[in-house]
C-alpha positions as CSV (number, residue, x, y, z in Angstrom):
1,M,0.0,0.4,0.0
2,H,1.3,4.0,-1.4
3,A,2.3,5.7,2.0
4,L,-0.1,8.7,1.0
5,T,-2.6,5.4,1.6
6,L,-2.0,5.2,5.0
7,Y,-1.4,8.5,5.7
8,L,-5.2,10.2,4.3
9,L,-6.5,6.2,6.0
10,T,-5.5,7.4,8.9
11,A,-7.1,11.2,9.1
12,A,-9.6,9.5,8.2
13,A,-9.6,7.8,10.9
14,L,-8.8,11.0,13.3
15,F,-11.6,13.3,11.2
16,C,-13.8,9.9,12.0
17,I,-13.3,9.6,15.4
18,G,-14.0,13.4,16.2
19,V,-17.4,13.2,14.7
20,A,-17.8,10.4,16.8
21,A,-16.9,12.6,19.9
22,I,-18.7,15.2,18.6
23,I,-22.4,13.8,18.1
24,T,-22.2,11.2,21.1
25,R,-20.7,13.4,23.9
26,R,-23.1,16.0,25.0
27,N,-19.9,16.8,27.3
28,A,-17.9,20.5,26.4
29,V,-15.1,19.8,27.1
30,V,-14.9,16.6,24.5
31,V,-16.8,17.8,22.1
32,L,-13.9,20.2,22.2
33,M,-11.6,18.0,22.1
34,G,-13.6,16.0,18.8
35,I,-13.0,19.7,16.7
36,E,-8.9,19.4,18.1
37,L,-9.6,15.3,16.2
38,M,-10.9,16.7,13.3
39,L,-8.7,20.4,12.6
40,N,-6.1,17.9,13.3
41,A,-6.9,15.6,10.6
42,A,-7.3,18.2,7.9
43,N,-3.8,18.9,9.0
44,L,-2.8,15.7,8.4
45,N,-4.1,15.3,5.4
46,L,-2.3,19.0,4.0
47,V,1.2,17.3,5.0
48,A,0.8,14.7,3.3
49,F,0.0,16.0,0.1
50,S,2.5,19.3,0.2
51,R,5.1,15.7,1.2
52,Y,4.2,14.6,-1.9
53,D,4.5,17.5,-4.5
54,P,8.3,17.6,-3.8
55,G,9.0,21.5,-3.5
56,R,5.6,23.0,-2.9
57,L,4.7,23.7,1.4
58,Q,2.0,26.4,0.6
59,G,-0.3,22.3,2.2
60,Q,2.8,23.0,5.3
61,V,1.9,26.6,5.5
62,F,-1.2,26.1,5.5
63,A,-0.8,24.3,8.2
64,L,0.8,26.0,10.4
65,F,-1.6,28.4,9.6
66,V,-4.6,25.3,10.9
67,I,-3.1,24.9,14.4
68,V,-2.7,28.9,15.3
69,V,-6.0,28.6,14.4
70,A,-7.2,25.9,16.8
71,A,-5.5,26.8,19.7
72,A,-6.2,30.1,19.9
73,E,-9.8,28.8,19.2
74,A,-9.5,26.4,21.9
75,A,-7.8,29.0,24.2
76,V,-11.9,31.3,23.7
77,A,-13.6,28.5,24.2
78,L,-12.4,26.5,27.5
79,A,-12.2,30.9,28.5
80,I,-16.1,30.2,27.2
81,L,-16.7,27.1,29.1
82,L,-14.7,28.5,32.6
83,R,-17.8,31.5,32.5
84,V,-21.1,28.8,31.7
85,F,-19.3,26.5,34.3
86,A,-19.3,29.5,36.5
87,H,-22.9,30.5,35.9
88,F,-24.4,27.1,35.2
89,N,-22.3,24.7,37.1
90,T,-22.5,22.5,34.6
91,V,-21.0,21.8,30.6
92,E,-23.1,20.1,29.4
93,V,-24.4,20.8,26.6
94,D,-28.2,19.8,26.7
95,R,-28.2,20.6,30.5
96,V,-26.9,24.5,30.0
97,N,-29.4,24.8,26.5
98,D,-32.0,23.5,28.8
99,L,-31.5,27.1,31.3
100,K,-30.8,29.0,29.2
101,G,-34.8,29.6,29.1
């Protein structure tokens, strides 16, 4: 099997695990972890395709950009989660939705 195929299969598995975490879990921290897994799967695809196109670094540069955006997203989301927990005493997504109205 070609090495690129293995990278793509690994990225697809990571993406599916992230989607499953978002769909099945109601804890906001686990949902954020699922989003991070999906972003890392996209980064793996970008780097894998960039590796198999010698002389072009656009995929690697874009992957670094996605990592920076993901770090900022995680920081803001965790700050929001801290405020939600301080106000509602829970981070369960369904429970917070029920309590807001």
